[in-house]
N, C-alpha and C positions, 0 to 999 in steps of 0.2 A: 623588435628590430634585430636583425641578424648582425653578426660581426662584420659582414661585408657592408651592410647598410651604415653601421656606425663609422666604419672607415671612410666610406664615401661622404658622410656628413662632415667628418673631420677635415677631409681634403677641401670640401666646398667652403667651410668656414675659414680655412687657412687662405684660400684664394681671395676671399672677400675681406680678409684682414680683420676678422672677428676673433681676436686672440683668446679671449676667455673661452668661447665655445670650441675653438680649435684645440686649445690645451685640454679641455675637459674630455672631448670626444677622442682625441689621440690617446689619452691615458686609458680611457675605456677600451679602445681597440687593442691597445698593448696588453692590457690585463686579460682580454678575451682570447688572445692567441699569439701575441707577439707581432712586431712590425718588421717590414723589410727595410733595407738601407735608406731608400728615399723617404719613407715615412718616419724613420728614426731621426733623420735630419730635420724633418718638419717638427717632430716632437721637441728636439733640442732647441729649435728657434722659438717655438711657442712657449716653452718653459722659460726661456731667457726673457722674452718680451713681456711675460706676465709676472716676472720677479721671482721665479722658482729657480734660482741659480744653481743650486746643488743638483737638482733633477736635470737641468740642462747639461751640466758637466757629465752626468752619468749617461745621458742619451747620446752625447757626442762620442763618448768612449765606445759605446756599443756600435754606433754607426761607423766609426773608424775601423773597428775590428771586422765588421761585416764587409766593408770595402776592401780591406786587405785579403779576406778570405776569397773574395771574388776577383782578386788581382786588378781591381779598379784603382790604379795608382793615383791619378790626379784627384779623384774623389776622396781617396784616403788622405791625401795632402790637405784637401779643403777641410775635412773634419778635424784633423790635427791642428790646423791653423786656428780655426774658430774656437776650438777647445782651449788652446793656449792663450789666445787673445782675451777670451772671457775671464780666464783665471787672472791674467795680468791686470785687467780692469778692476778686479775685486781686490787687488793688492797682493795676490799670491804669486809673487814674482818668480820664485824658483820653479814651482811646478809648471807655471805658464811658459817659462823659458824652455823647460824640458820638452814640452809638446811642440813648441815652435822649432826646436832643434830636431825633433823627430821628423817633422814635416820636411825640413831642409834635407835631411839624410835621404828621404824617399825621392826627392827631386834629383839629387846627385846620383843615387844608386841606379835610377831608371832613366837618367839623362832626359828629363821631361822638359818639353817646351809647351807650357800650358799657362793659362791665366793664373792658376794657383801659385805658380812660381813667382808671379808678379806680386801677389799678396805678401809673400815672405820678405819682399824688399821693404815693406812698410815698417815692421819692427826693427829691421836692420838700420833703416834711415833714422828712426827715432833714437836709437842707441847712439848713432854718430852725432845727432843734434845735441843730445844730452851731454855728450863728451866734448862739445865745443868744436866739432869738425863740420862746419857748415858746408864746405865744398863736397864732402862725401855724402852728406845728407841730401844736398840738392841733386846730386847725380842719381842717387837711389830713388828719390821721389820722382824725378824726371823719367827714369826707366819704368817705374810702376805706372805712371800716367800713360806712357807710350804703349805698354803691354795692355793696359785696360782698353785703350782705344783700338788696338789691333784686334783684340778679341771681342770688342763690342760690349765690355763689361762696365756698366755705369758705376757700380760700387767701387771697383778699383780705381776708376777714373776720378771719382769724387775724392777718394783718399789721397790720390796723387796731387790733385789740385790743393787740397787741404794742407798737405805736407809742404808744398811749394810756398804756400802762404806763411807757414810757420818759419821756414828758413828766412823769408824776407823780413819777418818781424824780428828774428834773431839778429839780422844784419842792420837793424835800425830803420828799415824802409817800411814804416808802419802803414802808410797810405796804400802802397802797392800790396802789402801783405793782407790787409783787411779787404781789399778788393777781391783777392783770391778766395778769402773766406766767404764773401758774399756770393761768389760764383758757386762754391760748393753748397751753400745753403739753398741757393736757387734750385739746384738739382734735387734737393730734398723736397722742397715745397711743390715742385713740379711733378713729384711722384716717380722720379726716374731711378731712385735708389731704394734699397730694401730698408725696412724699419730698423734693423740692427745697425746698419751703417749710418742711418739718419741720426740715431742717438750719439754715435761716435762723432759725427760732424758737428752736431749742435754743441756737445760738451767742449770740443776744441774751440769752437767759435766763441762761446760764451766766456771761456777762460781767457782767450786772447783779448776780448773786449774789456774784461776786468783789468787785465794787465796794462792796457792802453788807456784806461779811464774813459773808454768810449761807451758810456752808459746808455746813450740813446740807441746805438746800434744793438747793444745787448737786449734792450727792451723790445725793440722792433722784431728781432729774430725770435725772442721768447714768445711774443704774441703769435708770430707766424707758425711756429712749431706747435703751439697750443691748438691753433685752428686745424693743423694737419693731423694732430692726435685725436681730435674730437670724433672722427669717423672710424676709429679703430678701437672697439671696446676692449678694455683690459690692458691696453698698452702701457708699459712702464718704460718710457724712453730715457729717463734721467738716471745717470750712474755717477758714482764717485763724487769728485768735487763739484761737478756741475749741479748736483743736488743743492749744494750750499750756495753756489752762484745764483741759482734760481731764487732762493730766499733773499739774497742780497738785492736782486732786481726788484722783487716785490716790496722790499723795505724802502728802497729809494723812491718808488712810486707812491708810497703812502699806504700800501695794503699791508699793514703791520700784523693784523691777525692772521692773514694768509701766510705772511712771511714766517711768523712764529710756528704755525702748523708745519710749514715746509721744512723749517730747521729741525723740528722734533722728528719729522719723518726721515730726514737725512741722518740724524743722530742714531735712530733706530736701525736703519738699513746699513749704515757704515760700521756698526758695532759688532756684528756677527758674520764672519770673524772681523776683528778690528782692521779697518782700512786705513791707509796712510792719510786719508782726508778726514778722519774722525775728529782730529783736533780742530780743523776748520769749522766743523759743525758745532762743536762745543763753544768755540769762540763766537760764532754768529748768534747762538742763543744768548751768550753773555751780552752782546751788543744790544740785542732787542730788549732784554730785561732791564739793562741799564737805562736805555732811552725811555722806557716806560716807568722808571722810578722804582723797579722791583730789585732793590740793591742786594738783598740777601741771595736771591736767585742768580743775579749776575755774578756775585762772588763765587758761588758754587760752580757756575759754568766756566768762568775763567780758570779756576783751579783745575777743572777737568781738562780744559784745553791744554794747560801746561803739562799735565800728566801724560797727555797723548802726544806731546812733542811739539805743540804749537805755542810759540811765544805769545803770551796773553796781552800784548801791547799793540796799540796804545790804550786799548779798552780798560785794562786794569788801572792804569794811571788816572784815566778819566773817572773811574769808579771812586778812587781815593779822593779825587777832587770833589765829587758829589757827596762824599761822606764828611767833607770838611777837613780832610787830612792833607792839607796843601803841601806841607813839607815832604810827606811821603810821595805824593803825586809828582812833585818836582824831581825828586831823586830817581823815581822809576822812569820817567820819560827821558831824563838826561842819559841814563844808562842805556835805554832802548835805542835812542838816536845814535849814540856813540858806537853801538854794536851793529848798526844797520849800514850796509855799504851799497846795496843795489838801489837804483833810482826809484823803482816802483814802490818798494817798501818804505823808503825814506819819505816819499811823497805822502804816504798814508800816516806817517808819524808826525810830520812837521805841523799840521794844523793843531794837533793836540798839544804840541810843545808851546805853540804861541798862546793857546788858551790857558795852559797851566802856568806859564811864566808870567802872564798878565795877572793871574790870580795871586801869584806869589810876589807881585810888585817888582819883578825883575824885568824891567822894561827893555833894557839893552839886549838881554837874552831873547826876549820875545821879538824884538825888532830884527835880530840876526836870523832867527828861525823864519820869520816872514820873508826876509830877503832871499833866503835859500829856496823857499817855496816859489817865489817869483821867478827865480832862475830856472827851476824845474818846469814851471808852467810855460815859460818862454820857448822851451825846446819842443813843445807839442802844440797841436792845433785843436785840442779837445776841450770843450767848454767846462767840463767838471773840474779839471785841475785849475783852470783860469778862475773859476768861481771861488774855489777854496783859497787861492792866493789873494784874490781881491778882497774877500771877507777878512782874512787874517790881516792884510795891510790896513783895512779900515778900522779894525779893532785896535791895532797898535796906534794909529793916528788919533783915535778917540782917547786912548789912555794918556797920550802926550799933549792933550789939550788942543788938537787941531781938527775941530768938527767939520769945517768946510771940505778939506781934502778927504777927510774920512767919509763924508757923505758921498762924494764922487766915487770913491772906491767901492763903497757898499752898494750903491745903485748899480755899478758895473757887475758886482757879484750877483745881485738880484736878477739881472737880465740873463746871466749865464745859468743860474739855477732854474729859471723858467724854461730855458732852452732844453734842459735835460729832464724837466718835470720832477725836480727834487723838492718835494713839498716840505719836509722837515727842515732841510738846510735853508730853503727860502724863508721859512718862518723865523728861523734864528737870525737871518740877515735882517728881516723886518724889525726885530727887536733892536738890533744895533742901529738901524736907520732911525728908529724912533728916538734913541738916545742922542744921535747926532742932531736931529731936528730940534729936540728940546734944548740942546746946548746952544743952538742958533736962534732960539726964541720962537720957533714955529711949533707951538704946543698943540695946535689942532691936528697938524699932520702927524705929530708924534703919537697922539692918542689913537688916530685912525690906524697907524701901523701896528701899535700894540694890540688893538682889538682884532685886527686881521690875523696877527700871530696867535692870539689866544684861541680864536676859532679853529685854526689849523691844528694847534696842539690838542685841543679837545676832540677834534675829529679823529686824530691819529691815536689818541690814548697816550700821548707823550707827557712826560714829566716836564712842566714848564720851568722848574727851578734852575737848571743849568743855563737856560737862556735869559735869566733875569726877570722872569714874569711870576715870581713867587708871590704869595699872599703878602700884602704890604704890612700886615700886623705881626708878622713873624720874622724871626731872625734865624730860623732853622732851615734845614734843607729837605724837610718832608714834602712829598708831592701833594697835589690837591686831594686825591683820593685818600692818601694816608692821613691828611688833616681831617677829612670827614670821619674816618675811623677813630682818630684820636679824640675828637669831640664827643663821639658816642661812648667811647670808653670812659671819658671823664664824667659823662652823664650816668654812669653805672650800668650801661647795657651789657648783656652777655654777648659772646661771639655769635650765637644763633640769632639773637635779636638784631645785632648789627648787620648780619648777612641778609636777614629778611628786609630790613629798612633800606639797605643800599642795593638790593637785588643782586647779590653776589653769593658765592658759596662760602661756607664756614672755613674751608681750606684756604680760600683767598684771604679771608679775614686774618687767619693765622699768619699767612705770609706777610700781610701788611703790618701786623703787630711786630713781627720779627724785624722788619725793615725799620719801623719806628724806634724800637728799642736800640737798634744798632746806631741809628742816626743821632738819637738824643743822648746816648751813653747811659741808658738806664737798663734795669734788669727785670722790671715787673710793671704791672698795670698801675699800681698805686704810685710808683715813682713817675711814670709817664703822666698820670693825672696831675700830680703836683707840678711837674714841669710845665704842663699846659696852662695851669692857672697862674704860675709865676711869670710866664712869658706872654700872658694875655692872648692865648691861642683859642680860648673858648669864651 
């Protein structure tokens, strides 16, 4: 195949959005004799879309220089813009800002009236929005939208619509703002925008949904983007913190294995070089490990999150509760809530405060936190927050000996959890419903609810202990799988024998043993065996 044939194959693959082949053939064509400006831009885009970020940066630089040499000023601006924007997305703010500034200088120097000048309004608008100047941000996003429409550029138009939605959200007009996000995502799934902009739009939309607790919308658009990606081999559309948000959506829906894989992928991609969202990835891993009863792994992940600048709360406080360190959990969550001032983060802290205060038998503090959560839920129309508030209210009423109103609140929570398909949260509410029914003398319904919860926990791979479904013969906080390991240790089995019997890896056995030692407060297998016999666990 001649170099001309290779280049033609690369262009064909690019047009049909086969990004793996486009990247491979463009690299081959470049090695065979270099690429012209148009093909260098294709190479930069193909590298970006297949996750070769540094190679994308290098290709954009070469394309920019080629455009300058040819005095193609608008195209040179375009290359500098996408180069800078890509660097900013990877957390390299100063270099990215430098290239955006260079693009702006070219526009001013040559007095350009072009669509590329409209693109430069987007980072300027985002800067104004971050600085709290909504009016300036709205004006700049509006101009970008107008320029996009004037030049028939769907990419810029989508970014203008997206930015307008962000301004509306910032002004507290969530319903209107999310409608604009839907409009931007509709242009993605209709195939009107480029894959690069599609990733930008999705990340912004998923982040907004998380901030508004609109988990149903986040899930629907995640599904839609997944279908859109399926026909584009090699596409890596998820960047920055939206990698973590994708894991959170999968977790909520009960796909915990996929969520864990996605969180590990986010941690890996965000670590080189360290991205501002790295702490989010560590924290998400901590949450998944904690919910699965893998407490040693959760501890390590929360510590990594803290080192990366992400406050590891409320997860770390809930970990302390799972370890039986109730006083430490109470102190941690009190400090975290006191230091939290924005409504979104506070709404994520308060359910944990209710749970921990109830465990500490500080009923008044739990009731106060539940009331605050009710107030926050009342200001939104999103089922997730209403479910969390109703569940917390029901737990407090149970603790104060009021099972009938508790049951009413818990049934309300269950309906909302069902609305957003939150399987784990719904199962936890079932456990509380069972307790309320039992207190009212309805033992048949109580057992049905407990069994339904057990099935869900088993399907998810969740530790049932925090929800109150632990093995009734034990007073420890070891998970069901850890109890299996402990019984085999007490029977004298080696790690390899345990791994073979439970169909898990020896490394997993080691991790379970580490968790068991931590939870039981022992340091070796002999002490764990003695504890198991003393407490009738075997």
